[in-house]
C-alpha positions in Angstrom: 43.1 -26.7 2.0 39.9 -27.7 0.0 38.8 -29.8 2.9 39.4 -27.1 5.4 37.4 -24.7 3.4 34.8 -27.3 2.7 34.5 -27.9 6.6 34.2 -24.2 7.3 31.4 -23.8 4.9 29.5 -26.9 6.5 30.0 -25.3 9.9 28.6 -22.0 8.8 25.7 -23.6 7.1 25.0 -25.7 10.4 25.4 -22.4 12.6 23.1 -20.5 10.3 20.6 -23.4 10.5 20.9 -23.3 14.2 20.4 -19.6 14.5 17.3 -19.8 12.3 16.0 -22.6 14.4 16.1 -20.5 17.5 14.3 -17.4 16.1 11.5 -16.5 18.3 8.0 -17.0 17.1 4.9 -15.7 18.7 1.5 -17.0 18.0 -1.1 -14.3 18.0 -4.8 -14.8 18.0 -7.4 -12.6 16.4 -11.0 -13.0 15.6 -11.2 -12.9 11.8 -14.7 -11.6 11.8 -14.5 -8.0 12.8 -13.9 -5.9 9.9 -12.3 -3.5 9.3 -10.1 -4.6 12.1 -9.7 -8.2 11.5 -11.4 -10.3 8.8 -10.9 -13.0 6.4 -10.6 -12.1 2.6 -11.6 -13.7 -0.5 -8.2 -15.6 -0.6 -9.0 -16.9 2.9 -6.1 -14.5 4.4 -6.6 -12.7 7.5 -6.6 -8.9 6.9 -7.4 -5.6 8.7 -6.2 -3.0 10.9 -5.4 -5.4 13.9 -3.5 -7.8 11.5 -1.3 -4.9 10.1 -0.6 -3.5 13.6 0.4 -6.9 14.7 2.9 -7.4 11.8 4.4 -3.9 12.5 4.7 -4.7 16.3 6.5 -8.0 15.5 8.8 -6.5 13.0 9.7 -4.0 15.5 10.3 -6.7 18.2 12.3 -8.5 15.7 10.2 -11.9 16.1 8.3 -14.0 13.8 4.6 -14.0 14.3 2.0 -16.5 13.3 -1.5 -14.7 13.3 -4.5 -17.3 13.6 -8.3 -16.8 13.6 -10.0 -17.9 16.8 -13.7 -17.6 17.6 -14.5 -14.7 19.9 -16.0 -16.7 22.9 -13.1 -19.1 23.0 -10.3 -16.5 22.6 -9.6 -15.7 26.3 -9.7 -19.4 27.5 -7.4 -20.3 24.6 -5.0 -17.5 25.7 -5.1 -18.7 29.2 -4.5 -22.3 28.0 -1.3 -21.3 26.2 -2.7 -21.9 22.9 -1.7 -18.4 22.0 1.0 -15.9 23.3 -1.1 -12.8 22.8 -4.4 -11.7 21.5 -4.8 -8.6 19.2 -8.4 -8.5 18.5 -10.0 -5.2 19.4 -10.3 -6.4 23.0 -11.5 -3.9 25.6 -9.5 -3.8 28.6 -12.3 -4.2 31.2 -11.8 -4.7 35.0 -13.5 -8.1 34.8 -11.0 -9.3 32.0 -8.1 -7.9 33.9 -8.9 -10.6 36.6 -7.9 -13.2 34.3 -5.5 -11.7 31.9 -3.1 -8.7 31.4 -3.4 -5.9 28.9 -0.8 -3.5 27.2 -1.2 0.1 26.6 -4.3 1.0 24.5 -3.7 0.9 20.6 -6.9 2.7 20.0 -10.1 3.8 21.8 -13.8 3.3 20.9 -17.2 4.4 22.3 -20.3 2.2 22.0 -22.6 3.3 19.1 -26.2 2.4 18.2 -27.4 1.6 14.6 -31.0 1.2 13.6 -33.0 0.8 10.5 -33.2 4.1 8.3 -36.8 4.2 8.8 -36.8 3.6 12.6 -38.5 6.0 15.0 -35.5 5.7 17.2 -33.4 8.8 17.3 -31.7 8.9 20.5 -28.5 6.6 21.1 -29.3 6.9 24.9 -32.7 5.0 24.5 -33.2 1.9 26.8 -35.1 -0.2 23.9 -37.9 -0.6 26.2 -40.4 -3.0 24.5 -38.1 -3.4 21.5 -35.4 -5.8 20.3 -31.6 -5.1 20.3 -28.8 -7.2 19.3 -25.1 -7.3 20.5 -22.1 -9.6 19.9 -21.9 -12.3 22.8 -19.1 -11.9 25.5 -18.5 -8.5 24.4 -18.5 -5.0 26.3 -21.7 -4.2 24.3 -23.3 -7.4 25.5 -22.5 -6.5 29.0 -23.9 -3.0 28.4 -27.0 -4.4 26.9 -27.6 -6.8 29.9 -27.0 -4.1 32.4 -29.1 -1.2 30.7 -31.5 -2.6 28.2 -32.5 -5.9 29.7 -33.7 -4.3 33.0 -35.7 -1.7 31.1 -37.8 -4.3 29.3 -35.8 -4.9 26.0 -35.6 -8.3 24.4 -31.7 -8.4 24.2 -30.3 -11.0 21.6 -26.7 -12.1 21.4 -24.8 -13.2 18.4 -21.4 -15.1 17.9 -20.3 -12.3 15.6 -21.2 -8.7 15.0 -21.8 -9.5 11.4 -24.6 -11.8 12.4 -26.2 -9.1 14.5 -26.0 -6.7 11.7 -27.6 -9.2 9.3 -30.7 -9.5 11.6 -30.8 -5.7 11.9 -30.8 -5.4 8.0 -33.6 -8.2 7.9 -35.7 -6.4 10.5 -35.4 -9.1 13.0 -33.9 -6.7 15.7 -34.9 -3.0 16.2 -31.3 -2.1 17.0 -27.7 -3.1 17.4 -25.2 -1.8 19.9 -21.6 -2.3 19.0 -18.1 -0.7 19.1 -18.3 2.4 16.8 -15.7 1.9 14.2 -16.8 -1.6 12.9 -20.4 -0.6 13.1 -19.6 2.6 11.1 -17.7 0.7 8.6 -20.7 -1.5 8.0 -23.3 1.3 7.7 -20.9 2.8 5.1 -20.7 -0.4 3.1 -22.7 -3.5 3.3 -25.4 -1.9 5.5 -25.5 1.5 3.8 -29.0 0.9 2.1 -30.8 -0.2 5.2 -29.3 1.3 8.3 -27.7 4.3 10.0 -25.8 5.0 13.2 -27.9 7.2 15.5 -25.0 8.2 17.9 -22.5 7.2 20.5 -23.6 6.0 24.0 -22.6 8.3 26.7 -19.7 7.5 28.9 -18.6 4.3 27.1 -15.4 5.3 25.4 -12.8 2.6 26.4 -9.4 1.2 25.4 -8.8 -1.5 23.0 -5.5 -3.2 24.1 -3.4 -6.3 23.3 -4.0 -9.1 25.7 -1.3 -11.4 27.2 -1.5 -14.2 29.9 -1.5 -12.9 33.5 1.8 -12.3 34.8 3.5 -12.3 31.4 5.1 -9.0 32.2 8.1 -9.2 30.0 6.0 -9.9 26.8 3.5 -7.1 27.8 6.3 -4.5 28.3 8.0 -5.6 24.8 4.6 -4.9 23.2 4.2 -1.6 25.0 7.7 -0.5 23.9 7.0 -1.4 20.2 3.4 0.3 20.4 5.2 3.5 21.6 7.9 3.3 18.9 5.4 2.8 16.0 3.3 5.6 17.3 6.2 7.9 17.6 7.8 7.3 14.2 4.5 7.5 12.2 4.1 3.7 11.3 0.9 3.8 13.4 -0.6 6.8 11.7 0.5 5.2 8.3 -1.4 2.0 8.9 -4.5 3.6 10.5 -4.9 5.8 7.5 -5.4 2.9 5.2 -8.7 2.2 7.2 -9.8 5.3 8.9 -10.1 9.0 7.8 -9.8 10.2 11.4 -7.7 9.4 14.4 -8.7 6.4 16.5 -5.6 6.5 18.8 
């Protein structure tokens, strides 16, 4: 009888191990350099709104998620090369990007905003920066806007690998302005940039959807994310996470 019990116990352990081995794991990329949405803290851990939303979605989908940092300019090529299953990195779902990858429903919306030094004579966010310099993060929607609107007007448009680097040049007086998504720019002007710089307003007509990116044709995963997004919005989980970072509604 002891042998039977022992054998049954071994079988249970083997089955449990097999079940665990089959647990679905999704690899999710984020930038890790876009506070308060995604950043690396002093303990070298990924933090931020994007990270918390990802964890909530993975829990809702009953999957294990491995969240890793990937530089912004390489994030879409890495997704297409199947290095990751999805990207949760405050990516705007543009028509150009939709030609290469697919997107879920939005998980927040943001306009573009302009920041300048506090002593700047620039007061209108609709300025074209003619004869001045303006910074933007490379390979971003704000970079596209700067190329299409500021460059032709005679501005010196400078591109940076990260928004932090653009902000640093603004603080140091090396550019006359920075254009970026509103919420990370606002967070910076209220923290590290509070003594040097200010936001002068939103750029008209630029509000857009930030969405989760998946590979082209991965409809099943996209719809699983959509379902989980709908659920965490409906049950208040989304609002609870958002309130950790923002005193206003970004959805």
